[in-house]
C-alpha positions as a Markdown table, in Angstrom:
| # | Residue | x | y | z |
|---|---|---|---|---|
| 1 | Met | -1.5 | 7.6 | 10.6 |
| 2 | Gly | -3.1 | 5.5 | 13.3 |
| 3 | Val | -2.4 | 4.7 | 16.9 |
| 4 | Ile | -3.4 | 1.4 | 18.5 |
| 5 | Asn | -3.1 | 0.5 | 22.1 |
| 6 | Pro | -1.4 | -2.6 | 23.4 |
| 7 | Gly | -3.6 | -5.7 | 23.2 |
| 8 | Gln | -5.8 | -4.1 | 20.6 |
| 9 | Gly | -6.0 | -4.3 | 16.8 |
| 10 | Ala | -8.1 | -5.9 | 14.2 |
| 11 | Leu | -9.7 | -9.4 | 14.5 |
| 12 | Pro | -9.9 | -11.6 | 11.5 |
| 13 | His | -11.4 | -9.7 | 8.6 |
| 14 | Ala | -10.9 | -8.9 | 4.9 |
| 15 | His | -11.5 | -5.9 | 2.6 |
| 16 | Pro | -13.4 | -6.8 | -0.6 |
| 17 | Gly | -11.5 | -5.6 | -3.6 |
| 18 | Ile | -9.1 | -3.5 | -1.4 |
| 19 | Glu | -5.4 | -4.0 | -0.9 |
| 20 | Gln | -3.8 | -2.8 | 2.4 |
| 21 | Val | -0.3 | -2.0 | 3.4 |
| 22 | Cys | 0.8 | -1.2 | 7.0 |
| 23 | Tyr | 4.1 | 0.4 | 7.8 |
| 24 | Leu | 4.9 | 0.3 | 11.6 |
| 25 | Leu | 6.4 | 3.5 | 12.8 |
| 26 | Glu | 6.6 | 2.7 | 16.6 |
| 27 | Gly | 5.8 | -0.3 | 18.8 |
| 28 | Thr | 5.4 | -4.0 | 18.0 |
| 29 | Ala | 2.7 | -6.1 | 16.4 |
| 30 | His | 1.8 | -9.6 | 15.5 |
| 31 | Val | 0.3 | -10.1 | 12.0 |
| 32 | Glu | -1.5 | -13.0 | 10.4 |
| 33 | Val | -2.4 | -13.1 | 6.7 |
| 34 | Gly | -3.6 | -16.2 | 5.0 |
| 35 | Asp | -1.4 | -19.0 | 6.3 |
| 36 | Asp | 1.5 | -16.8 | 7.3 |
| 37 | Ser | 2.1 | -15.1 | 10.6 |
| 38 | Phe | 5.0 | -12.9 | 11.8 |
| 39 | Asp | 6.0 | -10.2 | 14.3 |
| 40 | Met | 6.7 | -6.6 | 13.3 |
| 41 | Gly | 8.9 | -3.9 | 14.8 |
| 42 | Pro | 9.5 | -0.3 | 13.8 |
| 43 | Gly | 10.3 | 0.0 | 10.1 |
| 44 | Asp | 8.6 | -3.2 | 9.2 |
| 45 | Cys | 5.9 | -3.3 | 6.5 |
| 46 | Cys | 3.1 | -5.9 | 5.8 |
| 47 | Tyr | 0.8 | -6.4 | 2.9 |
| 48 | Phe | -2.8 | -7.7 | 2.9 |
| 49 | Pro | -4.1 | -8.7 | -0.5 |
| 50 | Ala | -7.6 | -7.9 | -1.4 |
| 51 | Asp | -10.2 | -10.4 | -0.1 |
| 52 | Thr | -7.7 | -12.1 | 2.2 |
| 53 | Lys | -8.5 | -12.5 | 5.9 |
| 54 | His | -5.9 | -10.9 | 8.2 |
| 55 | Ile | -5.2 | -10.1 | 11.8 |
| 56 | Phe | -3.2 | -7.2 | 13.2 |
| 57 | Leu | -2.6 | -7.2 | 17.0 |
| 58 | Val | -0.4 | -4.8 | 19.0 |
| 59 | Thr | 2.0 | -6.5 | 21.3 |
| 60 | Gly | 4.4 | -5.1 | 23.9 |
| 61 | Glu | 3.7 | -2.4 | 26.4 |
| 62 | Met | 3.5 | 0.7 | 24.3 |
| 63 | Pro | 1.0 | 1.9 | 21.7 |
| 64 | Ala | 1.8 | 1.2 | 18.1 |
| 65 | Lys | 1.9 | 4.0 | 15.5 |
| 66 | Leu | 1.4 | 3.0 | 11.9 |
| 67 | Leu | 0.8 | 4.3 | 8.5 |
| 68 | Val | -2.0 | 2.4 | 6.7 |
| 69 | Ile | -2.4 | 2.6 | 2.9 |
| 70 | Tyr | -5.4 | 1.3 | 1.0 |
| 71 | Thr | -5.9 | 0.9 | -2.7 |
| 72 | Pro | -8.4 | 1.9 | -3.9 |
| 73 | Pro | -9.0 | 4.5 | -1.2 |
| 74 | Tyr | -11.1 | 3.2 | 1.8 |
| 75 | Glu | -12.7 | 5.2 | 4.5 |
| 76 | Glu | -12.6 | 2.6 | 7.3 |
| 77 | Asn | -16.3 | 1.9 | 6.8 |
| 78 | Pro | -17.3 | -1.2 | 8.9 |
| 79 | Asp | -20.0 | -1.9 | 6.2 |
| 80 | Arg | -17.2 | -2.7 | 3.7 |
| 81 | Val | -15.5 | -5.4 | 5.8 |
| 82 | Ile | -15.9 | -9.2 | 5.6 |
| 83 | Arg | -15.6 | -11.0 | 9.0 |
């Protein structure tokens, strides 16, 4: 589980060969993936296909808590990200 403060998140990037799902537990966020963009609230889920650039930005005044799932497993290594 991760906690991200308001105004923070992930700038445009992609994970080579790695799919990602984010389930928002608390807070609000804005997401962009490919040509789609949408806002998320608690209980919402988003999917980032492998090799697809995406953005995740926390909105609102409180930190966001989210569950992030990668397949195959990924250790948040900056060397494995495409910007």
